[in-house]
N, C-alpha and C positions, 0 to 999 in steps of 0.2 A: 486717428480720431474715430470715436464710436459712431456707428451708423444708427439711425433712428428707424424703428419699425412701428408704424401706427396701425392699429386694428380698430375698425368700427363696423357697425352693422351694414351700412352702405358706404360706398366710396364715391368721392366726387371725381369724375374723369378729368384728365388734363385740359385746361382751358386758359388761354391767355387773358381773358376778360375776368380778372379777379373779382370785379364788382358783382358778377353774376353768382358768385358763391355765397353761401350763408356764413354765419359767424363761425361755426365749427370748422368748416372747410378752410376759411381764411386763416384761422389759427394754426391748423394742422399744416397747411402749406407753408406757412412762415417757419415753423419748426423744421419741416423736412428740407426746405431750401437751405437752412442754416447748417444742418448736419449731413444732408444727403441720406437717402434711405428708401424705404418701402412703405407703401400704403396698401393694406390688405383688407378686403371686405367683400360683401355680397354685391354681385353685379346688378341686382334688381330684377333679374330674369329668372323665370321658372324653366328648368331644363334638366339636362343630364348632369348629375353631380360628379360623375366619373370623368367628365370631359377635362382636358388640360386647362390649367389656369389661363385666363386671358391676361396677358402682360403688355403694358405700354410703358416705354421709358422716354423721359424727356428731361434733358439736362442731367441732374444728379438724383432724380426721383423716378422710382418704378411703381406703377399701379398694377396690382395683381388682384383679379376678381374671379369669383366662382359662381356657378348656378346652384340653386336649391331645388329639390324636388317639390312637387305641389304639397305632398303630405308634410314634409319637414317645414316648409314655409308656413303652412297653416298652423301646425302645432307650436313651433318655436316662436314665430313672429306674431301671428294673429291671436292664438288661443292662450299663450302664456305671457309673452312680453307685453302685449297690448290689452289683454283681457284679465290679467292677474297683476303683473308688476306695475303697469302704468296706473290703474285706478288705486291700487293700494298705496303706492308711493305718493299719490296726490290725495290721500286721506278719504278715499271713496270705497270703503270695504263693501258697501251695499252693491257696488257694480262689479265686484270680483266674481269671476266665474271659473273656479278652479276645477280642473279635470286632471286626473292622474296621467292620462295619455299625453296631455299637453306638457306636463312636467317632464315626462320621459323624453318627449320630443325636444324640449328646450335643452336638456342635458346632452341628448344625442347630437344636436347640431353644434353645440359648443365643443364636443369631442371631435366631430368631423372637421371643424375649423382648425383645431389644434393639429390634427393629422395633416391637413393641407399646408399649414404654415410651418410646421417643424422643419422640413427640408430646406426652407428658405432662410432660417435663422443662423447667423454667424456668431462665433463665440463672444465677441465683444459688443454685440448689438444691444441697444437699449429699447425696451418695448413699452409702448404707451397705448393702453386699451381704453375704449370709450363706451360708457353708458350701460344702461340696465339690461340690454340684450346679452351682455357678456360678463355677467357677475361671476360665473364659475370658470372663466376662460383661463386664468392663471393656474388654477388647480389642475386643469387638464394638461397644461404645458408642464407643470411640475411632475405629473405622473409620467411624462415622456422624457424626463431627465433634463428639462430646460431650466438652468439655474441662473439665467441672465437676470439683470435688473428688470422688473416688470412693475409699471405704475398703472393706476386706474383712476379715471376721473368720472364722477357721477354728475351728469348734467341736470338731473331732476332732483327734487327734494328727497331726503331720506326720512321716512316717517318715524314717529315716536315708537317705543317698544310695544305699547298696547296695540298699535296698528300692525307693525311689521311682524311681531310674533304671532299674530293671528293667521299668517300664511302657513299652510301645512308644511312646506319644506324650509321654514325659516332657519332652522338650525344648520341644515346642509348649506344653505346660501351663505350664512355668516362664517362658517368654517372655511368655505371656499374663498371668501373675500380675504381671509387672513393669509392666503398664499401670495397676495400682492405685496410688494416691498413698500409701496407708497400709495395710500388711498387719499384722493383729493375730493373735496366737497365744495359746493358753492358758498355755504355759510357755516358759521360756527354752530348754529342750531342743528344742522344736518350732521356735522361731525360728532357732536355730543350724542345725538339720537342713535347713531350707529354704535358708539361705544357703550351706551346704556343697554341697547338691545343685546350686544355681545356679552355684557356682564351678567345678563339674566340667564345665559346659557352655559357659561364657563368662567373660570377665574381669569381675569385680565390683569397682567402685571404691567404697570406703567412707570417708565423712567422719564423724569422731567414731565412734560405734558403731552408730548407728541410721539414718543417711542413706546411701543407696546409689544407684549408677548401674550398670545392666546393659543391654546392647543399646541404649545411648543413651537409656534411660528412667530418670528419677529417681523414687525411691520411698523410703518409710520403713518400718521394721519396729519393732514394739513388742510387749510382753507385757501382756495384759489378762485375768487370770483371772476367769472369769465367777462371779457370786455368786448368792445367793438373797435372799428377803425374810425375815430371821430373826424379826422381830417378829410378822409375820403367822403364820408357822409355829408360833411359841411360843403364840399365841392359839388356833390350831387344836388344838394338842396338849394344852392345859390344859383344865380343866373335867371334869365327870363323864364316865365311859365310857358308851357306848350299852349298853342292858340285856344284850344277848347277850355283849358283850365283858366286861362286869362279871361276869356269871355265869361265863364262862370263866376269868377271873382268880381268882375265888374257888375254882373247882374245882382250879386248878393249885396253889394254896397256895404252898408254898415252892419249887416247881420254878422254876429260873432259865431265862430265855428268851433264846435266840440268834435274832436276827431278821435277815432279809435280803429285799430286794425289788429285782428287776432285770428289765429287758426280756429276753425269751428271745433271747439273741444269743451267738454263739460268742466275742465279745470279752470277755464278762463272766466267763468262767472258772467256770461253774457246775459242770461235771463235776469239775473239780479241787477245787472247794469241798466237794462231797459227799465226796470221798475224804479231804480234810483233816478233816472232821467224823468220818469213820470212824476216822481215826488218833487223834483225841481220845478216842474211846470205847475204842480198843484200848490206848493208852498211859496213860490216866488212868481206870481202871475205877471210881475212887471217885465219878465223876460219874454212873454208871449209876443210872437212876431219878430223878435230881434235876435234869436239864436237858432242854430241848427246843429243837430247831432247826427253825424255820419258814422255808421258802423260797417266796416268791411270785415267779412268773416268767410273766407273761402272754405269750401268743404274739405274735411280731412276724414279719412276712414269712413267714407260714405256708405259702405256696406254694413257697418255696425249699427245695430238698432238704437243704441244710446245716442249716437250722433244724428241719426235720422230724427229722433225725438226732439233734440235741441233745435234742429233746423225748423221743424214744424212749429215749435213753441215760439221761436223768434219771429217767424213770419206772422203768426197769430198776434203776438204782442205788438209788433210794429204797426199792424193794421188797426188794432184796437186803440193804441195811443194816438195815432194820427187821426183816427175818426173822432176821438174825444176832444182833442185839443187843436187840431188843424183848422186853418181858416182859408178863405179864398186867397190864393197867392202866397200862402205860407204852409209848408209841410215841415213839422218840427223834427221828424226822425226819418233818416234815410238808411235803409238796411240793404247792403249789397253782398250777395253770396257769390262772389267771383274773385278771381285772381287779378292783381294789378302789378305792373312792372315796379320793381323795387326802387329804381331811380325816381319814378314818378311819385311814389309814396313819400320819398324824402322831401320832395318839393311841396307836397300837400302838408306834411308835418310843419314845414317852415311857415306856412300861411294859415295855420290853425291857431286859434286863440287858447284852446285848452286841449291837452293830450290826456285822454282818459284811459288808464291802464289799471284795471281792477280785477286781476285773477283771484280765484278763491285760494289757489295754492300754485306757486311757480318756483322752479329751481332758481332762476335768475330773472328772466324776462328782458331780453335785449331791446324790445320795442321801446321800453322806457328810456334806455340810454340813447337809442337812435333819435328819439324825439328831442332830447336835450341837445344832442350834437347838431341837429338840423336847424335849430332856432337862430334867428338873427339876434346877436348879443345886445344890439341897441334897442330892440323891441321884441323881446322873447315872449312866447306863450308860457302857460302855467301847466305843470305836470301834476295831475291827480293820480296818486299811486296807491295800490293796495299794500297794506302792512304785511301781507302774507306772500309778497313777491320777494325773491332774494335780493332784488335791486334796492328794496327799501332799506337794507342795511347800509348801503352806500349813499343813496340819494335822499338823505334825511331832510334836505331843503325842499323837497316836493311836499305837496299837501297829502299827507298820509291818512288813509281811511280804512275802515273795516268794511269790506265789500258785502258783508251780510247785513249791514245796517244801512238801509236805503236812505234814511234821513241824514245820516252822517255823510254819505256820498253826495246827496243833494246839497247839503250845506257847503261842502267843499267846492262843488261846482259853482255855486253862487259866489263864493269868496273868490274863486279863480276868475270868474267873468267880470268881477268888479275890482280886482286888485290893482292898485296904483302902479305906474310904470317903474318907479324907484324900487319897490319891493320885488316886482317881477325880475328886474335886472339883477338885484342882489341874490335872489334865490337861484336864478339861472347860472350866474357866475360861479357860485359855490359848487353846483352840480357839475358844470362843465369842466372845472378843474379836476374833479374826481374822475370823470369819464376819460379825460385825456391822460391822467396819470395811470389809471388801471385799465389800459387799453388791451386789445387782443394780443399784441406782441408781448406786453408785460406778463400776461397770463401764461402764454406758452413758454416763455423764457424762464420764468420763475419755477414752473412745474418741472421742466426738463433739467434745469440746473440742480434742483433738489433731488430728482431721481438719479442723476449721475453721481450725486454725493453719497448714495446708499452703497454699503459694502455688498458686493455680489454674493449670492448664496452659493453653497456647494453642498453636495450630499453629505460629506464628512462633517462640516461645521453645523449643518442642520441637525444631524444626529447628536452632536455634542451639546447643542443648545437644548435639545429635548431631554437628554439625560440630566443636565444641570437644573432644568426647571422642574422635572418630575423624576427625581432619583429613584423612586420606588419602581419605576418602569424599567430600569436598567437591569 
C-alpha cells in the first residue's frame, strides 16, 4: 500500500486531543492514519538549518520538522508568502510589497525543503502539498528526479488573471504549478481563475474538462471544498454552559446575540462589518436595547503594519458606535481582541441567534460551517454569510450578502433577528445536511483517491509527452 507524505508550511505535532487541532490538521491526520506515512514541515523555530530533522513517530505516522534561519524565514514567510501572495490572492494588490530579494528567498526555501525531503521519499509514496507557501515545491522535486504522484491543495482563493498576472513572478509560479499531477481548489471559480491565468501565458490543451497539458506537462484540476467534523462540533456545543457563560446568558435575558469570530485580518472585512452593524442600529431603531453584537478577533501577524492599522480602526469604531447608540445598561457592540478556547466558542455559537460571517474574500471559511454544526436543530440561529466566502457555494440557505454593501448586511441582520422558527429550521436543516455530507473526512478521502488514480510520471514518458505536444522541439 502506498505511503502518504504530507508537506505543509507548519506541522501539527502529535497530540491525542484531536479537538485541539485545526481543520487542516484534522484532515491531514485522518489521511495519514488511513495510509500511514510522513508529515513534513517547518518546526516553527528559528535556528540552524543544517541541524538534523526532528523526527517523532507515533503508530504509523512520522512527523519530521526542520528549523529556518532568520533571514530565510523573513524572506520566504513574512516578505513573500504573507506580504505578496496573501494580499494578492485575497484581491488586495494595494497591500502587495514585492521585493526581488524576498522572491529569491521564497525560491531558496522551497529548494531547501526539497533537499531535506528528497532522502525520505520512497518510490511508491504519494505526496500531498499544501497551500501558497509551497507553490513551486513540486517543481523543485521534479528537478531532483522525483517522479512520484504529487498533489497540491490551495486553501485560499486563486485570484482572477488581472490580479494574479500583476505579480512580477506570475509566469514562473504558473509553470511551477504545472509540475503537480493534481491541483485542488476550494471552488470552481478558483479553478477557472487558475486556468485562465495559465492560458494568458501559454497554450493550454484540455481533454475533457479536468485534464490539461501546459508547457509539455500533464496535470489535472479539481474542486475539493474543505469541510469540518460536524459530529464532534455538535458534541462540543451541546451540554451545560460553563458557570460564567450561564450567568451571562441569564443576565442577557431576552437580548438577542449576533456573534462573530475571525482572525484579525484585512481579508475578513471587520471594519465593514462594524459599519454594517451601525447601519442596522440606524435603520432599525426597534432593535435598540434588545440586541448585542460580539466580535472576537484575536491578533494575527501583529508585527505587520496593515494588521496594526485594522486593530486601531476597530477599537476606534467600536468606541464610536457604543458612544453614539449605547444606553445605561446596554452596550450594543463588544469587541474582544483575544483568543478563546475552541470548545468554548462552539458553545457560544449554539447560544447565538445570528452568526455573522462576512469576509471580503475567503477560500472557504470554516467558521460558517462550524456555526451551522453547533446549532440546536430544534431552535437554530441564522447564518449571515458573505457571497465572497467559498462556503457560500455550498451554504446557499444562509442569508447571503455583499460585505461591501453595509445596508445589504444590515437588512440581512434584521431579517435574521426577526425570522420565524419554521424558516430558521428549514434553512438550518438544508445547510447541516451539506456540512455532514462534505465533511473533513470526505475532503481528504476524495483528494487522496483522485491523486492515487493519477498515472505516475517518469522521465521517459515526460519527454515523450513533450515531443508529442511540441514536435518542433524534438
